[in-house]
N, C-alpha and C positions, 0 to 999 in steps of 0.2 A: 504494500500500500504506500509506503514512504517512497519507494522508487517511482511509482506512478505519479505522485505529487511532485517529485523533483523533476520528472520529465515534463510535466505541465509548466513548471516554472521556467525551465531551460527553454522550452518551445516558445513561451511567452516572451522571454528576453531576446531570443533570436528574432522573433517577429517585430519586437519593439525597435531593435537596432536597425533592421532593414527599413522600417517605417521612418525612422529618423534620418537615415542616410538619404533616402529617396525624397524626403520632405513631403510625403503624402500621407493622408490619414486613411487607414483601413477601417471600414465600418465594423462594428461589433465590439469595440473597446478591447478589453482583456481577452475575451473569447476569440475575437478576430485575430489578435496577435498570436495567440496559441495556435490557432489553425494555420496562420501564415507561417509560423515557425516549423510546424510539422510538415506542411507542404514544401517549404523551402529545404528542409532536411532531406526529404524524399527526393526532390528534384536535384539538389546538389549532390546527393549520393549517387544518383544515376549518371549525372554528367561528369562529376569530378572524382568520384570514389571517396575513400575514407582516409584523408591525409590531414595532418595537423592535430590539434588537441581534440580529445574526445571527452565529452561530459555526458554521462548517463545515456550513452549510446548515440549521441549526436556528435558528428564530426563538425566542429564549430565553423571553420572557414568555409567548407563546401555548403553548409547549411545556410550561412549568411548570404553567400553568393546566390544560392538557389532561391532564398526568400526575396532577394533583390529582383531576381528575374520574375518571380510570381507577382510582386508589386508592380513591376513594369507591365506585365501582361494584363493585370487587373486595370491599370490606368488606361491602357489601350482599349479594353473592352468597354469600360464605363465612358470613356471619351467618345467612342463611336455610337454608344447607345443614346447619348444626350442629344 
């Protein structure tokens, strides 16, 4: 149970970092950041593998880069939808 909670916190932090770097707000607040962090970790792992620091199963650098890509794609989708 503690591992799951730590995963949520790490995912949220990764999402928050990506949100701040891209200077865009992801809807959903904390839950949106957690989802962004998990999606970013998944995408970063697919594209870049597992290099760098690993925290609770998240390779930090690929996860942040993946989250940046997810924020960019989200911006494109919402920009075209408006």
